[in-house]
Structures are given as structure tokens and as C-alpha cells.
N, C-alpha and C positions, 0 to 999 in steps of 0.2 A: 506519610506514604512515600515510598521510594519509586523513582522512575529511572530505569536503566538508560543511559545515554552513551552511544558508542564513541570511542576515542577517534578524533579527527586525524590523529597520528602526526600530521605535519605542523599543526599550529595549536598551541594551548589557548591563544586568544580566541580562535574560532570556536574551540570547544566551550570556552567560557561564555560565548554569546548565547549558546543554547541554555546553559545553566541560568544565566541572568534572565533570559526570556521566561523561563519557567518559574523561577523562585522569587523574582523581585516583588511581585504583589500576591504571591501565593504561599504563605508561610507554612501551610500544612503539607507542602510537597518538597521533597529533597531529591537531588540527583546523585546517582552513583555511576562512576565511569566504568564502562565495560571495554576491555582491551585485551587482545591476544598477548600483548607485552606484559600484562599483569596475570595472564592465565587464570582469569576469574569468571569463566563461563557460568560457574555454579551460582554466582551472585545474582543472576537473573531470577533465581528462585525466590529471592527476597522482594522482588519488584512487582508492582501492579500495573506497569506500563513500560513500553520500549520505544525509544527514538533512535532511528538509524540516521546518522549524520552525513554531511557532505565530505568531499575529499577527492582523491585521485581516481583514475579510471578503473573500472572492473576489468579483470583479466579477460581479454577477448576469447581465450581458449574456452571459457565457460559458456559462450553462446555461439561458438563456431565462427568467430570473427577473425580478422587478420591480426595475428599475434605480432607481426612485424610492421604494422601500420605506423607511419612516421609521426602521426598526430596523437597517438595514444601515449599517455604520460602517467607517471607516478603509480604504476600498477603495483599492488601489494597483495600477492596471492595469499599470504598468511592472514591478512585482514579479511579478504573475501571468504576464505574457508571458515574463519572464526564467526563471522557475521551470518553466514549461512546456517551455522549451528544455532545461533541466537534466534534466527527467524523460526526455525523448526521448533525450538523450545518454547518460544513465545506463542506460536500457533497452538501448540499442544496445551499450554497453560490457559489459552483463550484470553490473553491480556491484550489491551489496546496497543496497536502498532501505528506509529507515525513515521513514515520514511521520507526523508528530505534529500533532494538532488541526487547525489551518489547513492544514498540509501534507497531511493526509489528505483534506481537502475539495478542495484544489486539484488533487491528483493524480486523485481520483475524477472531478472535472469534466473534466479534460483527457482522460480515457479515455472520455468520452461519458456520464458520469453526471450526476445533478442533486442539488440540495440542498434541504432544507427551509429556507426563508428565515428563519423564526423559530419555535422549538420551542413556546414558550408560546402564540403566536398559533395554532399548529396543534393545540393541545389537549394538549400534553405538559406535565409539570411542569418547573419551572426546572432547568436544568443549569448555571447560572452560580454562581460564587463572588462574594461581595459585597465583596471586598477586605480583609475582616477575618476572616470565618469561611470556611474552605475547604469547599466543597460536595463530598461524597463519596457514592457510591452503588454498589450491587452491579452486577456484570456476570455474565452466564451465557455460558459458552463452548460453542460448537457441538462436539458429539462428532465426532471424526475430523479436526478442523481442525489446521492447522499450529500455530496459537496454543496449542491444548491440549497439543501435544507440547512446547512451549516452557515454558509456565507450570506444567504438570503439575497442573492443577486444573480443575474443572468450573465453579467460581464464584470470585469475588473481589471485593474492594472497591477502587475506584479514585477518584482525585480528578477533579474536573469543573469546567470553566470555559469553557462555550461556549453560544451561543444558536442555533447552526445545526447541522445534521447531514446525513448522506447520506440521500437519498430513493431515487432510482434508482441502482443500483450500476453502476459503469463497466465497460467491456468488459475481460475477462480477470481480473476480480476476483470474489471470492466472500465471502459473509457468514461471519464467524468468531465474533462476540460481539455481544450486545445488552444494554442495561440492562433493569431490571425493567419499565420502562414501554414497552419496545419500540424504543427509539432504538438505531440502529446504532452500536456502539462500536469495532468492528474489522472490517476486510475484509483479505483477503490474496490474493496472486497464485494463480491457478488452475494451479498447477504442482506437480511432484513436490517434496516438502520437501527433497530433496537437490539441487534445482536452485537457481536464483537466489533470494535472500531478498527478498521483497516483502511488507512488513507496514505496514498503515495503521491507526493507533490514535487514538482521540479523546481519551484522557486524556494526562496529562503525566508520564511516568515519570521525567524528569529532576528533578522536584520531589517525588517520593515517597521514602519510607524506602528507603535503598539496599539493605536486606535483603529487601524485599518482592519476591516472585517476579514481580509485574507490572511491576517496574522492573528488578531484578537479572537475572532470567532472560532478559528481552528484550534487555538490553544485552549479556549474555554470548553469546547466540546471534548477535546482529548482529556483534559483534566477531570471533567465530569464523568467520563467513562472510566478513568483510573480510579476515581473515588467509588464508583459503583462496584468495580472489581474488588477493591479493598474491603468494602462493607459486606459484600457477598461472601468473601472468604472468611471474614470474622463470624458471620452468621453460621456458616457451615461448621466452623470450629467451636461454636457455642460461646464465643467471646463477646457477644452483644446481647 
């Protein structure tokens, strides 16, 4: 089974973190890199799931933000436009989507939402790691959310390395978790949990302890949904 994983662009090591997280104990699943630099949008058609990875900031132009803001960095409009097309295609294919950090922000913006351009400037505490010490903080899960059924907890501790976050929630999404200072940490598709998996999270589960439910449970649920899509497609084609 193939999972499309977007190119982090700036770091091959960071991209490989996602691949290792998925493949290390899951031999039935393989990753394929999706990148505008490879012009391989059509490769998503081979996939049964999509992961939108972290990276630089989304172009503020896409959510009517300040395009000249001094704290906006590593904007790559070609990547934004490419990944917007991936989101549209994945939604049309009804495959599971897991959007992480930048991926969460990009998908939210594409669905009509907006971002807080800089958390500290907006009065929140820092959610960034300094490159030496990992920033970690609590998240509170909304009762009745899909995320709560996945992690089986009301609270948890996650890693954190971002300076932006969702402000207005995009169309078809709902709030599932916030940090103690009120920053949106997870939104999910407004769908029946038995429908298509759509989960957008601000933390990096691929860099957490593999036994932590905010990493392990999310991966297991995502892969289960990928497997369901794979088998359903084979049934429709008469290959099972």
C-alpha cells in the first residue's frame, strides 16, 4: 500500500522522519514522495493515503495576511499551489488525509480558513523549539471529537515547534484540541468517524516517542483507514 508524503523541501532528514515513522514497523506500507520539484501530482492516484508534512510558512497572500510581515519565513508559493491541488485530489479520491504542522495550516487555509501570523506577536507564549531544547506543552481534547476516540485521552503532552496557528477554521473542519493558552492544536473533518479520515494536527507525531498515544494511536488509526481504502478499491475492481 502506498502513502503519498509531501516533500519537506528544505531537509531530506526531516522528510525521512516521516518515512521511518510509517515504515519501521509496518512492512505492508510504503511511502512515495510528492513534490512540485518532481512534477508528480499524478502519483497520488496510486496512493491510498496522504500526509501533508511540515516546513516553511504558507504564503500570507492566500489568507489575506501581511505579505511583508518580518516574521514570515521560507514561503514557497509553488509548494503551496502544488499541495492545494493534492488536497483537492485527495478529497475527491476520498483517501485518508493526515496534515501535520505546516500541512495543517496549508489545508486549513485552502478550505477558507486563516492563520495567526505570529503567535507571540498576538499575545501567546512561544510555541517554538530552540533547536537544542524541545518545546512541549499540554493539549486538551474536545469531548466527543474523533481525536478523543483515537488517543483515548482528554489531555496529553505534545511537542511543539511553530510560530503560527489556525485563527479562523476552514470550511468542513471542526475544533478537536487546544493548548492550555488557547492555541488550536487539532482540527478534524466534520464527518462520521467511520467515514474518510481527515485529521489536522499542529504537533509532530513522527518525532515523538513511538509508544505515546499522541503518536502511536494516530499512526495506527491512519494506517487502518489507509488499509480500508486499499481493500475497498480492490473490491470495487474485483481483485479480491
